[in-house]
SERO-629261 format. One record per residue: residue number from 1; residue in one letter; chain; z, x negated, y negated of N, C-alpha, C, O in turn. Coordinates in steps of 0.2 Angstrom, whole numbers, plus 2048, in hexadecimal, padded with zeros to 3 digits. Layout:
BEGIN
<NUM a A <Z X Y> <Z X Y> <Z X Y> <Z X Y>>
...
//
This chain:
BEGIN
<1 m A <958 523 514> <956 521 50D> <94F 51D 50D> <94D 51C 513>>
<2 k A <94C 51D 508> <946 519 507> <946 512 50A> <94A 50F 508>>
<3 k A <941 510 50E> <941 509 510> <93E 505 50B> <939 507 508>>
<4 m A <940 4FF 50B> <93D 4FA 507> <938 4F6 50A> <936 4F8 510>>
<5 s A <935 4F1 507> <92F 4ED 50A> <932 4EA 511> <937 4E8 511>>
<6 k A <92D 4E9 515> <92E 4E6 51C> <92B 4DF 51B> <925 4DE 519>>
<7 y A <92E 4DA 51E> <92B 4D3 51F> <92B 4D1 526> <92F 4D5 52A>>
<8 v A <928 4CC 528> <928 4C9 52E> <929 4C2 52E> <926 4BF 529>>
<9 t A <92C 4BF 533> <92C 4B7 533> <929 4B6 53A> <92B 4B9 53F>>
<10 t A <926 4B0 53B> <922 4AF 541> <924 4A8 543> <928 4A4 53F>>
<11 g A <921 4A5 548> <923 49F 54B> <927 49F 551> <927 4A5 554>>
<12 l A <92B 49A 552> <930 49B 558> <935 49F 557> <937 4A3 55B>>
<13 l A <938 49F 551> <93E 4A4 550> <93F 4A3 548> <93E 49E 545>>
<14 g A <941 4A9 545> <943 4A8 53E> <944 4AF 53B> <942 4B4 53E>>
<15 m A <946 4B0 535> <946 4B6 532> <946 4B5 52A> <947 4B0 527>>
<16 t A <945 4BB 527> <944 4BB 520> <949 4C1 51D> <94E 4C2 520>>
<17 l A <947 4C4 518> <94C 4C8 514> <94A 4CF 512> <944 4D1 513>>
<18 l A <94E 4D3 510> <94D 4DA 50E> <94C 4DF 513> <94A 4DD 519>>
<19 g A <94D 4E5 512> <94C 4EA 517> <94E 4F1 515> <94D 4F3 510>>
<20 s A <951 4F5 51A> <952 4FC 519> <958 4FD 515> <95D 4F9 516>>
<21 l A <958 502 511> <95E 504 50D> <962 509 511> <962 50F 50E>>
<22 a A <964 508 517> <967 50D 51B> <96F 50C 51A> <971 506 51B>>
<23 g A <972 511 519> <97A 511 519> <97D 50F 520> <97A 510 525>>
<24 c A <982 50B 51F> <985 509 526> <98C 50D 527> <990 50D 522>>
<25 g A <98D 50F 52C> <993 513 52E> <997 50F 533> <99D 512 535>>
<26 g A <996 509 535> <999 506 53A> <99F 502 538> <9A4 501 53C>>
<27 a A <99F 4FF 532> <9A4 4FB 52F> <9AA 4FF 52D> <9A9 504 52A>>
<28 a A <9B0 4FC 52E> <9B6 4FF 52B> <9B6 4FF 524> <9B3 4FB 521>>
<29 e A <9B9 504 521> <9B9 505 519> <9BB 4FE 516> <9B9 4FC 511>>
<30 s A <9C1 4FB 519> <9C4 4F5 515> <9BF 4F0 516> <9BE 4EC 511>>
<31 d A <9BB 4EF 51C> <9B6 4EA 51C> <9B1 4EB 518> <9AE 4E6 515>>
<32 t A <9AE 4F1 517> <9A9 4F2 512> <9AB 4F1 50B> <9A7 4EE 507>>
<33 d A <9B1 4F3 509> <9B3 4F1 502> <9B3 4EA 501> <9B2 4E8 4FC>>
<34 a A <9B6 4E6 506> <9B6 4DF 505> <9B0 4DC 504> <9AE 4D8 500>>
<35 a A <9AB 4DE 509> <9A4 4DB 508> <9A1 4DD 502> <99D 4D9 4FF>>
<36 s A <9A2 4E3 4FF> <99F 4E5 4F9> <9A2 4E1 4F3> <99E 4DF 4EF>>
<37 s A <9A8 4E0 4F3> <9AB 4DC 4ED> <9A9 4D5 4ED> <9A8 4D2 4E8>>
<38 e A <9A8 4D2 4F3> <9A6 4CB 4F4> <99E 4CA 4F3> <99C 4C5 4EF>>
<39 s A <99A 4CE 4F5> <993 4CE 4F5> <990 4D0 4EE> <98B 4CD 4EC>>
<40 g A <994 4D5 4EB> <991 4D7 4E5> <98C 4DD 4E6> <98A 4E0 4E1>>
<41 y A <98B 4DF 4EC> <987 4E5 4EE> <98B 4EB 4F0> <990 4EA 4F4>>
<42 d A <98B 4F0 4EC> <98F 4F6 4ED> <98E 4FA 4F4> <993 4FC 4F7>>
<43 e A <988 4FA 4F6> <986 4FE 4FC> <984 4FA 502> <980 4F5 501>>
<44 t A <988 4FB 507> <986 4F7 50E> <97F 4FA 510> <97E 500 511>>
<45 i A <97B 4F5 512> <975 4F7 515> <974 4F4 51C> <977 4EF 51E>>
<46 t A <970 4F8 520> <96F 4F6 527> <968 4F4 528> <963 4F8 526>>
<47 i A <966 4EE 52A> <960 4EB 52B> <95E 4EC 533> <961 4E9 537>>
<48 d A <958 4EF 534> <956 4EF 53B> <952 4E8 53C> <94D 4E8 539>>
<49 v A <954 4E4 541> <951 4DE 542> <94D 4DE 549> <951 4DD 54E>>
<50 y A <947 4DE 549> <943 4DE 54F> <942 4D6 550> <93F 4D3 54D>>
<51 n A <945 4D4 556> <945 4CD 558> <942 4CC 55F> <945 4CE 564>>
<52 g A <93C 4CA 55F> <938 4CA 566> <93B 4C4 56A> <93A 4C4 570>>
<53 l A <940 4C0 567> <942 4BB 56B> <94A 4BB 56D> <94D 4B7 570>>
<54 a A <94D 4C0 56A> <954 4C1 56A> <956 4C3 571> <953 4C6 575>>
<55 n A <95D 4C1 573> <960 4C3 57A> <966 4C7 578> <96A 4C8 57D>>
<56 y A <966 4CA 573> <96C 4CF 571> <969 4D5 56D> <965 4D4 569>>
<57 m A <96C 4DA 56F> <969 4E1 56B> <96F 4E5 569> <974 4E5 56C>>
<58 g A <96F 4E7 563> <974 4EB 560> <976 4E8 559> <973 4E4 556>>
<59 m A <97C 4EA 556> <97E 4E8 550> <980 4E0 551> <984 4DF 555>>
<60 q A <97E 4DC 54C> <980 4D5 54C> <988 4D5 54B> <98B 4D8 547>>
<61 e A <98B 4D0 54F> <992 4CF 54F> <993 4C8 54E> <98F 4C4 54E>>
<62 g A <99A 4C6 54D> <99B 4BF 54C> <99B 4BC 545> <99B 4C0 540>>
<63 w A <99C 4B5 545> <99C 4B2 53F> <996 4B3 53A> <997 4B3 534>>
<64 f A <990 4B3 53D> <98A 4B4 539> <98A 4BB 536> <988 4BB 530>>
<65 a A <98C 4C0 53A> <98C 4C6 537> <991 4C7 531> <98F 4CA 52D>>
<66 k A <996 4C3 532> <99B 4C4 52C> <998 4C0 526> <99A 4C3 520>>
<67 i A <995 4BB 527> <992 4B7 521> <98D 4BC 51E> <98D 4BD 517>>
<68 v A <988 4BF 522> <983 4C4 51F> <987 4CA 51B> <985 4CC 516>>
<69 r A <98C 4CC 51E> <990 4D2 51B> <993 4D0 515> <993 4D4 510>>
<70 d A <997 4CA 515> <99A 4C8 50F> <996 4C6 509> <997 4C8 504>>
<71 k A <990 4C3 50B> <98B 4C1 506> <987 4C6 503> <985 4C6 4FD>>
<72 f A <984 4CB 507> <97F 4D0 505> <982 4D7 507> <97E 4DC 505>>
<73 n A <988 4D8 509> <98A 4DF 50B> <985 4E2 510> <983 4E8 50F>>
<74 m A <982 4DE 515> <97D 4E0 519> <97F 4DF 520> <982 4DB 522>>
<75 e A <97C 4E4 525> <97D 4E3 52C> <977 4E3 52F> <972 4E6 52D>>
<76 l A <976 4E0 535> <970 4DF 538> <970 4E2 53F> <975 4E1 543>>
<77 n A <96B 4E7 540> <96B 4EA 546> <965 4E7 54A> <95F 4E8 548>>
<78 i A <967 4E3 550> <962 4DF 553> <95E 4E4 558> <961 4E7 55C>>
<79 i A <957 4E4 558> <953 4E7 55D> <950 4E2 561> <94B 4DE 55F>>
<80 a A <952 4E2 567> <94F 4DC 56C> <94C 4DF 572> <94F 4E2 576>>
<81 p A <945 4DE 572> <941 4E1 578> <943 4DD 57E> <942 4E0 584>>
<82 n A <945 4D7 57E> <947 4D3 584> <94E 4D7 587> <94E 4D6 58D>>
<83 v A <952 4DA 583> <958 4DD 586> <956 4E4 588> <959 4E7 58C>>
<84 a A <952 4E7 583> <950 4EF 585> <94C 4EF 58B> <94D 4F5 58E>>
<85 g A <949 4EA 58D> <945 4EB 593> <93E 4EE 591> <93D 4F2 58D>>
<86 n A <939 4EC 595> <932 4EE 594> <930 4ED 58C> <92E 4F2 589>>
<87 g A <931 4E7 58A> <930 4E6 583> <92A 4E7 580> <92A 4E9 57A>>
<88 d A <924 4E6 584> <91E 4E8 581> <91D 4EF 57F> <91A 4F1 57A>>
<89 t A <920 4F4 583> <920 4FB 581> <924 4FC 57B> <922 500 577>>
<90 l A <92A 4F9 57A> <92E 4FA 574> <92A 4F8 56E> <92A 4FB 569>>
<91 y A <927 4F2 56F> <923 4EF 569> <91D 4F4 567> <91C 4F6 561>>
<92 q A <919 4F7 56C> <914 4FB 56B> <916 502 568> <913 504 564>>
<93 t A <91C 504 56B> <91E 50B 568> <920 50A 561> <91F 50F 55D>>
<94 r A <924 505 55F> <927 505 559> <921 503 554> <921 505 54E>>
<95 t A <91C 4FF 556> <916 4FD 552> <912 504 550> <910 505 54B>>
<96 a A <911 508 556> <90D 50E 555> <911 513 550> <90D 516 54C>>
<97 a A <917 512 550> <91B 517 54B> <91B 514 544> <91E 517 540>>
<98 g A <919 50E 543> <919 50B 53D> <920 508 53B> <921 508 535>>
<99 d A <924 507 53F> <92B 505 53E> <92E 500 543> <932 502 547>>
<100 l A <92B 4FA 543> <92D 4F5 548> <934 4F3 546> <938 4F1 54A>>
<101 g A <935 4F2 53F> <93C 4F0 53D> <93B 4EF 536> <936 4EF 533>>
<102 d A <941 4ED 533> <941 4EB 52C> <940 4E4 52B> <93D 4E1 526>>
<103 l A <943 4E0 530> <942 4D9 530> <93F 4D7 537> <942 4D9 53C>>
<104 i A <939 4D4 537> <936 4D3 53E> <935 4CC 53F> <933 4C8 53B>>
<105 i A <937 4CA 546> <936 4C3 548> <932 4C3 54E> <934 4C6 553>>
<106 v A <92C 4C0 54E> <927 4C0 553> <924 4B9 554> <925 4B5 54F>>
<107 d A <921 4B8 55A> <91E 4B1 55A> <917 4B2 556> <914 4B7 555>>
<108 n A <915 4AC 553> <90F 4AC 550> <909 4AD 555> <909 4AA 55A>>
<109 g A <904 4B1 553> <8FF 4B2 558> <8FD 4BA 558> <8FC 4BD 553>>
<110 q A <8FC 4BC 55E> <8F9 4C3 55E> <8FD 4C8 55B> <8FB 4CC 557>>
<111 q A <904 4C9 55C> <908 4CE 559> <908 4CD 551> <907 4D2 54E>>
<112 y A <909 4C7 54F> <909 4C6 548> <902 4C8 545> <902 4CC 53F>>
<113 n A <8FD 4C7 548> <8F6 4C9 545> <8F5 4D0 545> <8F3 4D3 541>>
<114 e A <8F8 4D3 54B> <8F7 4DB 54B> <8FB 4DE 546> <8F9 4E3 543>>
<115 l A <901 4DB 544> <906 4DE 53F> <902 4DE 538> <903 4E2 534>>
<116 v A <8FF 4D8 537> <8FC 4D7 530> <8F6 4DC 530> <8F5 4E0 52B>>
<117 e A <8F2 4DC 535> <8EC 4E1 535> <8EE 4E8 534> <8EA 4EC 531>>
<118 a A <8F4 4EA 537> <8F6 4F1 537> <8F9 4F3 531> <8FB 4F9 530>>
<119 g A <8FA 4EE 52D> <8FE 4F0 526> <905 4F1 527> <908 4F5 523>>
<120 l A <908 4EE 52C> <90F 4F0 52D> <914 4EA 52A> <91A 4EB 52A>>
<121 l A <910 4E5 527> <914 4E0 523> <913 4E0 51C> <90D 4E2 51A>>
<122 t A <917 4DF 518> <917 4DF 510> <915 4D8 50E> <918 4D3 510>>
<123 d A <910 4D7 509> <90E 4D1 506> <914 4CE 502> <916 4D2 4FD>>
<124 a A <917 4C9 504> <91D 4C6 500> <91B 4C1 4FA> <91F 4BD 4F8>>
<125 s A <914 4C1 4F8> <912 4BC 4F3> <916 4BD 4ED> <918 4B8 4EA>>
<126 e A <918 4C3 4EB> <91B 4C3 4E4> <922 4C1 4E4> <925 4C0 4DF>>
<127 y A <925 4C0 4EA> <92C 4BD 4EB> <92C 4B6 4EC> <931 4B3 4EC>>
<128 y A <926 4B3 4EE> <926 4AC 4F1> <928 4A7 4EC> <92B 4A2 4ED>>
<129 e A <926 4A8 4E5> <928 4A3 4E0> <92F 4A2 4DF> <932 49D 4DC>>
<130 t A <933 4A7 4E1> <93B 4A7 4E1> <93E 4A4 4E7> <944 4A3 4E7>>
<131 m A <93A 4A3 4EC> <93D 4A1 4F3> <93C 49A 4F3> <938 497 4F7>>
<132 e A <941 496 4F0> <941 48F 4EF> <942 48B 4F6> <93E 486 4F7>>
<133 n A <946 48E 4FA> <947 48B 500> <941 48B 505> <93F 486 508>>
<134 v A <93E 491 505> <938 492 509> <932 48D 506> <92E 48B 50A>>
<135 q A <932 48D 500> <92C 489 4FC> <92C 482 4FE> <927 47E 4FE>>
<136 r A <931 47F 501> <932 478 503> <92D 477 509> <92A 472 50A>>
<137 f A <92B 47D 50C> <927 47C 512> <920 480 511> <91D 484 515>>
<138 d A <91E 47F 50B> <918 483 508> <912 482 50D> <90E 487 50E>>
<139 a A <911 47C 50F> <90B 47A 513> <90B 47F 519> <906 481 51B>>
<140 a A <911 47F 51C> <911 483 522> <910 48B 521> <90D 48E 525>>
<141 v A <913 48D 51B> <912 494 519> <90B 496 518> <909 49B 51B>>
<142 q A <908 491 514> <901 493 513> <8FC 492 519> <8F8 496 51A>>
<143 n A <8FE 48E 51E> <8FA 48D 524> <8FB 494 528> <8F6 496 52B>>
<144 l A <901 496 528> <902 49C 52C> <8FE 4A2 52A> <8FC 4A6 52D>>
<145 n A <8FE 4A3 523> <8FA 4A8 520> <8F3 4A7 51E> <8F0 4AA 519>>
<146 k A <8F0 4A2 520> <8EA 49F 51E> <8E4 4A4 51F> <8DF 4A5 51B>>
<147 d A <8E5 4A9 524> <8E0 4AE 525> <8E1 4B5 522> <8DE 4B9 523>>
<148 a A <8E7 4B5 51F> <8E9 4BB 51C> <8E8 4BB 514> <8E7 4B6 511>>
<149 d A <8E8 4C1 511> <8E7 4C2 50A> <8EE 4C2 506> <8EE 4C4 501>>
<150 g A <8F3 4BF 509> <8FA 4BF 506> <8FE 4BB 50A> <8FC 4B7 50F>>
<151 l A <905 4BB 509> <90A 4B8 50D> <90E 4BD 511> <912 4C1 50E>>
<152 y A <90C 4BE 517> <90F 4C3 51B> <915 4C1 520> <918 4C5 523>>
<153 g A <915 4BA 521> <91A 4B7 525> <91C 4B0 523> <918 4AD 51F>>
<154 f A <921 4AE 526> <924 4A7 525> <925 4A4 52B> <929 4A7 530>>
<155 p A <923 49E 52C> <924 49A 533> <92B 497 533> <92F 497 52E>>
<156 t A <92D 496 539> <933 492 53B> <931 48C 53E> <92B 48A 540>>
<157 s A <936 488 540> <936 481 543> <931 47D 53F> <92C 47A 542>>
<158 v A <932 47D 539> <92E 479 534> <932 473 531> <938 472 532>>
<159 s A <92E 46F 52E> <931 468 52B> <92D 466 525> <928 468 524>>
<160 t A <931 463 521> <92D 460 51B> <92A 45A 51C> <926 457 518>>
<161 l A <92B 457 522> <927 451 524> <920 452 526> <91E 458 528>>
<162 k A <91C 44D 526> <915 44E 528> <915 44E 530> <91A 44C 533>>
<163 a A <910 451 532> <90F 452 53A> <90F 44B 53D> <911 44B 543>>
<164 t A <90D 446 53A> <90C 440 53D> <913 43B 53D> <913 436 540>>
<165 d A <918 43E 539> <91E 43A 538> <923 43D 53E> <923 443 53F>>
<166 p A <927 438 540> <92C 43A 545> <932 43E 542> <933 43D 53C>>
<167 s A <935 443 545> <93A 447 542> <941 446 544> <945 444 540>>
<168 e A <942 446 54B> <949 445 54D> <94C 43E 54A> <952 43E 549>>
<169 g A <948 439 549> <94B 433 547> <94D 433 540> <951 42F 53E>>
<170 l A <94A 437 53C> <94C 438 535> <950 43E 533> <956 43D 530>>
<171 d A <94F 444 536> <952 44A 534> <954 44D 53B> <950 450 53E>>
<172 p A <95A 44C 53D> <95C 44F 544> <95A 457 544> <95B 45A 53F>>
<173 t A <958 459 549> <955 460 54A> <95B 465 54C> <95A 46B 54C>>
<174 f A <960 462 54F> <966 467 551> <96C 462 550> <96C 45C 550>>
<175 g A <972 466 551> <978 463 551> <97D 465 556> <97A 468 55B>>
<176 a A <983 463 556> <988 465 55B> <989 46D 55B> <989 470 556>>
<177 y A <98A 470 561> <98B 477 562> <993 477 564> <995 475 569>>
<178 v A <997 47A 55F> <99E 47B 561> <9A0 482 560> <99D 486 55D>>
<179 r A <9A6 483 563> <9A9 48A 562> <9AB 48A 55A> <9B0 487 558>>
<180 w A <9A8 48F 557> <9A9 48F 550> <9B0 492 54E> <9B3 48F 549>>
<181 d A <9B3 496 552> <9BA 498 551> <9BF 493 552> <9C3 492 54E>>
<182 l A <9BE 48F 557> <9C2 489 558> <9C1 484 552> <9C6 481 550>>
<183 y A <9BB 483 550> <9BA 47E 54B> <9BD 480 545> <9C0 47C 541>>
<184 g A <9BD 487 543> <9C0 48A 53D> <9C8 489 53E> <9CB 488 538>>
<185 e A <9CB 489 544> <9D2 488 544> <9D4 481 542> <9DA 480 540>>
<186 q A <9D0 47C 542> <9D1 476 540> <9D0 475 538> <9D1 46F 536>>
<187 g A <9CE 47A 535> <9CC 479 52E> <9C5 477 52C> <9C4 474 527>>
<188 y A <9C0 477 531> <9BA 475 531> <9B9 46E 52E> <9B6 46D 529>>
<189 p A <9BC 469 532> <9BC 462 530> <9B5 460 52F> <9B0 462 533>>
<190 e A <9B3 45B 52B> <9AC 458 52A> <9AB 454 530> <9AF 450 532>>
<191 i A <9A5 455 532> <9A2 451 538> <99C 44D 536> <997 450 535>>
<192 g A <99D 447 534> <997 443 531> <994 43F 536> <98E 43D 535>>
<193 t A <997 43D 53C> <994 439 541> <996 43C 548> <99B 441 548>>
<194 l A <993 43A 54D> <995 43C 554> <99D 43A 555> <9A0 43D 559>>
<195 e A <99F 434 553> <9A6 432 554> <9AB 437 550> <9B0 438 553>>
<196 d A <9A9 43A 54B> <9AD 43F 548> <9AE 445 54C> <9B3 449 54B>>
<197 l A <9A9 446 550> <9A9 44C 554> <9AE 44C 55A> <9B1 451 55C>>
<198 l A <9B0 446 55C> <9B4 445 562> <9BB 448 561> <9BE 44B 565>>
<199 p A <9BF 446 55B> <9C5 449 55A> <9C5 450 55A> <9CA 454 55B>>
<200 v A <9C0 453 557> <9BF 45A 556> <9BF 45E 55D> <9C3 463 55E>>
<201 i A <9BB 45B 562> <9BA 45E 568> <9C1 45D 56C> <9C3 461 570>>
<202 q A <9C4 457 56B> <9CA 456 56F> <9D0 45B 56D> <9D3 45D 571>>
<203 k A <9D0 45C 566> <9D5 461 564> <9D4 468 567> <9D8 46C 568>>
<204 m A <9CD 46A 567> <9CB 470 56A> <9CE 471 571> <9D0 476 573>>
<205 q A <9CD 46B 575> <9D0 46B 57C> <9D7 46C 57C> <9DA 46F 580>>
<206 e A <9DB 468 578> <9E2 468 578> <9E5 46F 576> <9E9 472 579>>
<207 d A <9E1 473 571> <9E4 479 56F> <9E2 47F 573> <9E5 484 574>>
<208 n A <9DC 47E 577> <9D9 483 57B> <9D7 480 582> <9D1 47F 583>>
<209 p A <9DC 47E 586> <9DA 47A 58C> <9D6 47E 591> <9D3 47B 596>>
<210 t A <9D6 485 591> <9D2 489 595> <9CE 48E 592> <9D0 490 58C>>
<211 t A <9C9 491 595> <9C5 496 592> <9C8 49D 593> <9CD 49D 596>>
<212 d A <9C5 4A2 590> <9C8 4A9 591> <9C8 4AB 599> <9CC 4AF 59B>>
<213 s A <9C3 4A8 59D> <9C3 4A9 5A4> <9C7 4A5 5A8> <9C7 4A5 5AE>>
<214 g A <9CB 4A0 5A5> <9CF 49C 5A8> <9CD 495 5AA> <9D0 491 5AE>>
<215 k A <9C6 494 5A9> <9C3 48E 5AB> <9C5 488 5A5> <9C7 48A 5A0>>
<216 k A <9C5 482 5A7> <9C6 47C 5A3> <9C2 47C 59D> <9BB 47D 59E>>
<217 f A <9C4 47B 597> <9C0 47B 591> <9BD 474 591> <9C0 46F 591>>
<218 m A <9B6 474 591> <9B2 46E 591> <9B0 46C 58A> <9AD 471 586>>
<219 g A <9B1 466 588> <9AF 464 581> <9A8 463 580> <9A5 464 57B>>
<220 f A <9A5 461 586> <99D 45F 585> <99A 463 58B> <99C 462 591>>
<221 l A <994 466 58A> <990 468 58F> <989 465 58E> <987 464 589>>
<222 y A <986 463 594> <97F 460 593> <97B 462 599> <97E 464 59E>>
<223 s A <975 461 599> <970 462 59E> <96C 45C 59F> <96B 458 59A>>
<224 a A <96A 45A 5A5> <966 454 5A6> <961 455 5AC> <962 459 5B0>>
<225 i A <95B 452 5AB> <956 452 5B0> <955 44B 5B3> <954 447 5AF>>
<226 g A <956 44A 5B9> <955 444 5BC> <953 444 5C3> <951 449 5C6>>
<227 t A <953 43E 5C6> <951 43D 5CD> <957 43B 5D1> <95A 436 5CF>>
<228 a A <958 43E 5D6> <95D 43C 5DB> <95C 435 5DE> <956 434 5DF>>
<229 t A <961 431 5DE> <960 42A 5E1> <965 42A 5E7> <965 424 5EB>>
//
C-alpha cells in the first residue's frame, strides 16, 4: 500500500508516530478483532521502526506491544542494525533505497543531518500544533531543528527545567524496574514511596521464589563502583 509520511526522532533515544499502511498477517484473527474494537481502527497496520540503538530485532512483543495494538491496532517491526550486524552497511543500503523506515530513531548528529538533507524525513510542522505533550519541550524541539527549514525530528532526554536547575532533586528521572507480569498479578498496587515498594517486592518473592532457570528470585539488583579495602 501507499506509504504515509515518515518522521524521525533524535537524541539519545525516542520515537514519534505515523508510518506505513501495510497490512499485518501475523496476528490471530481474534486478537486483530479485539484490537480493532478497542482502538477504533479497523485495519491493522505494521510500522517499520529503524532504531539505531535497539538490541532487539523483529516484531515487537510483550506488554508494550499489546498496548500499541489495543490502542492503535498497530504492530511495530523493529529494524536494529546492532542486531543485524555491520550496522553502517544496513543504514547506507536502506538510505540509498530511500526507505530507512517509517519511524526512525537515530542519534542527533551526522545521520540526522544526512536524512534531512536527503529529503528522507517529512516536515511535521503542520502536525506540531496538536502535539500538546511534545510542545511542553518546545525549546528543545526548536533547538534541534534550528538549522532546518521545518520540524524534522524530536529530541529525547529533555526536561521542562532550565539547564541551570537540578533535575533529580525535583523530578526523578527513573523509577523502580519490576517484573510487570508479577506486578499485575498483585493488581498493580499504587507505589507512592520507596517504603510502598517493599511489600510488593516481598510478595513477588513469596509467590515466585525461583526464576525460570531455577535461580533464587532476587528482589533488588544493584551495581556499585568502589575501592577494595
